[in-house]
C-alpha positions in Angstrom: 18.1 11.6 -19.7 16.5 13.8 -17.1 13.2 12.2 -16.2 11.4 8.9 -15.7 7.6 8.4 -16.3 6.0 5.4 -14.7 2.6 3.8 -15.4 0.9 2.4 -12.3 -1.5 -0.5 -12.9 0.4 -3.6 -14.0 3.7 -1.8 -13.9 4.2 -0.6 -10.3 1.6 -2.9 -8.8 0.1 -5.7 -10.9 -3.6 -5.0 -10.4 -4.2 -6.0 -14.1 -3.6 -9.7 -14.0 -6.0 -10.3 -11.0 -8.6 -8.2 -12.8 -8.5 -10.5 -15.8 -8.6 -13.6 -13.7 -11.7 -12.2 -11.9 -13.5 -11.6 -15.2 -12.5 -15.0 -16.5 -14.0 -16.7 -13.4 -17.3 -15.0 -13.9 -17.4 -15.7 -17.6 -16.7 -19.4 -17.0 -19.5 -19.4 -14.4 -21.8 -18.3 -17.3 -20.4 -21.1 -19.5 -18.2 -18.9 -21.8 -14.7 -17.6 -22.1 -13.0 -14.2 -22.2 -10.0 -14.5 -24.6 -7.0 -12.5 -23.5 -6.6 -11.0 -27.0 -10.1 -9.5 -26.6 -9.6 -8.3 -23.1 -6.2 -6.8 -24.0 -8.1 -3.9 -25.7 -9.0 -2.4 -22.3 -5.7 -3.1 -20.5 -4.0 0.1 -19.6 -7.0 2.3 -20.5 -10.6 2.6 -19.6 -13.6 0.5 -20.8 -14.6 2.9 -23.6 -12.9 0.8 -26.2 -14.0 -2.6 -24.8 -16.3 -3.2 -21.9 -16.0 -6.6 -20.3 -19.1 -6.0 -18.2 -21.4 -5.7 -21.2 -19.4 -8.0 -23.5 -20.7 -11.0 -21.5 -24.2 -10.4 -22.8 -22.9 -10.4 -26.4 -21.1 -13.8 -25.7 -24.3 -15.3 -24.3 -26.8 -13.8 -26.7 -28.9 -12.6 -23.9 -29.0 -9.7 -21.5 -27.0 -9.9 -18.3 -27.2 -7.0 -15.9 -23.8 -5.2 -16.1 -24.2 -3.9 -12.6 -24.5 -7.5 -11.3 -21.5 -8.7 -13.3 -19.5 -5.8 -11.9 -20.5 -6.7 -8.4 -19.6 -10.4 -8.9 -16.3 -9.5 -10.5 -15.4 -7.1 -7.7 -15.9 -9.7 -5.0 -13.3 -12.0 -6.6 -11.1 -9.1 -7.6 -10.9 -7.7 -4.0 -10.0 -11.1 -2.7 -7.2 -11.5 -5.4 -5.8 -8.1 -4.5 -5.3 -8.8 -0.8 -1.8 -10.2 -1.3 -0.7 -7.9 -4.1 2.8 -6.3 -3.7 4.9 -3.8 -5.5 6.5 -5.5 -8.5 10.2 -6.6 -8.0 12.8 -3.8 -8.6 10.3 -0.9 -8.7 11.3 0.6 -5.4 15.0 0.1 -6.3 14.4 2.1 -9.5 12.6 4.9 -7.7 15.3 5.2 -5.0 18.1 5.0 -7.6 16.4 7.7 -9.7 16.3 10.0 -6.7 20.0 9.3 -6.0 20.8 10.0 -9.7 18.9 13.3 -9.5 16.3 12.3 -12.1 12.8 13.7 -12.0 10.0 11.1 -11.6 6.4 11.3 -12.8 3.4 9.0 -12.8 1.2 8.8 -15.9 -1.8 6.6 -15.2 -5.2 6.0 -16.9 -6.6 5.3 -13.5 -8.2 7.9 -11.2 -6.1 9.1 -8.2 -8.6 7.7 -5.7 -7.7 4.2 -7.0 -4.0 4.7 -6.8 -3.8 6.6 -3.4 -4.5 3.6 -1.1 -1.6 1.7 -2.8 0.7 4.8 -2.5 -0.2 5.0 1.2 0.2 1.3 1.8 3.6 1.0 0.1 4.8 4.6 1.0 5.5 5.4 -2.7 4.1 8.9 -3.2 7.1 10.8 -1.9 9.2 9.4 -4.8 7.1 11.3 -7.4 7.6 14.9 -8.4 4.6 14.8 -10.7 1.4 12.8 -10.6 -0.8 12.7 -13.7 -4.0 10.6 -13.6 -7.3 10.3 -15.4 -8.6 13.2 -13.2 -6.5 15.7 -15.0 -7.0 14.8 -18.7 -9.8 14.5 -21.2 -8.4 11.4 -22.9 -6.5 8.5 -21.3 -4.1 6.1 -22.9 -3.6 5.2 -25.8 -3.9 8.9 -26.3 -0.6 10.6 -25.4 -2.3 13.4 -23.4 -1.2 11.9 -20.0 2.4 11.8 -21.2 2.3 15.3 -22.7 1.0 16.6 -19.4 3.7 14.8 -17.5 6.4 16.2 -19.7 5.0 19.7 -19.3 4.9 19.4 -15.5 8.3 17.9 -15.4 9.6 20.7 -17.7 11.5 18.3 -19.9 11.4 17.5 -23.6 10.3 14.1 -24.9 13.9 13.0 -25.8 14.9 13.7 -22.1 12.4 11.3 -20.7 11.9 7.5 -20.6 8.6 5.7 -20.0 8.0 2.4 -18.2 4.9 0.6 -19.4 3.5 -2.9 -19.3 0.5 -2.6 -21.7 0.0 -1.9 -25.4 -2.2 1.0 -24.7 0.4 2.6 -22.4 3.2 1.9 -24.9 1.2 3.5 -27.7 0.6 6.6 -25.5 4.3 6.9 -24.6 5.4 6.4 -28.2 2.9 9.0 -29.3 4.4 11.5 -26.9 7.8 10.9 -28.3 9.5 9.6 -25.2 11.9 6.6 -24.9 9.9 3.4 -24.3 10.8 0.6 -21.9 8.4 -2.3 -21.7 8.3 -4.2 -18.4 5.5 -6.8 -19.1 3.7 -8.6 -16.3 2.5 -12.2 -16.4 -0.5 -11.3 -18.4 0.9 -8.7 -20.9 4.1 -10.6 -21.7 2.4 -12.2 -24.7 1.1 -8.9 -26.1 2.5 -8.0 -29.6 4.8 -5.0 -28.7 6.7 -3.6 -31.6 9.0 -0.6 -32.0 10.0 -0.1 -28.3 13.4 1.0 -27.3 14.0 -1.7 -24.7 12.1 -4.6 -23.0 13.1 -6.1 -19.6 11.3 -8.9 -17.8 11.6 -7.1 -14.5 13.2 -4.1 -13.0 15.1 -6.4 -10.7 16.9 -7.8 -13.8 18.8 -4.6 -14.7 20.0 -1.6 -12.7 18.5 1.7 -13.6 21.9 3.3 -14.2 22.8 0.6 -16.7 19.4 0.9 -18.4 19.8 4.7 -18.8 23.3 4.3 -20.1 22.1 1.8 -22.7 19.3 4.1 -23.8 21.6 7.1 -24.1 24.1 5.1 -26.1 
């Protein structure tokens, strides 16, 4: 094993669970619900597959201005993000990877201008040798393009890398690129129907990176 490839949203910082809660609050204000199994379609990717801003109109059977919905959701979302922290064990994994001489990449369906403030706030960017975001590819997850680009930039083969993902779309992308897959679900994605992964851990604080790598190599 020579490289680690990390997702960002939901994996390093759980920005995904607050987003879902924000949408749910607005949907309830309109007298309807947003089922998690429906919303799951857009977790870890963009809104091309499923758009929760426009889906509200379908639920209500009448037109609701998507721009207004977005504005309302963002007000709640920003408030929920105020206290967000790096998920447990992430920084330990990043530091241990450096100590072990492993290369580290980020492969995220988000744009860099979304990730940068968190990197600055938590001083994370220096850990990464390669950063691949939506700015650099034509297709985001579940397409494997982000992972293939990360592998190319890392100069490693798929069997020499392990991915860390929390969402189905991210997992499908990693699997499609042929890398080892480790699922670290968050409080929202822990119920998602993951199948065919190499390993699943509830948190990076539950298992040392060196032990995880040894188990994968075995």
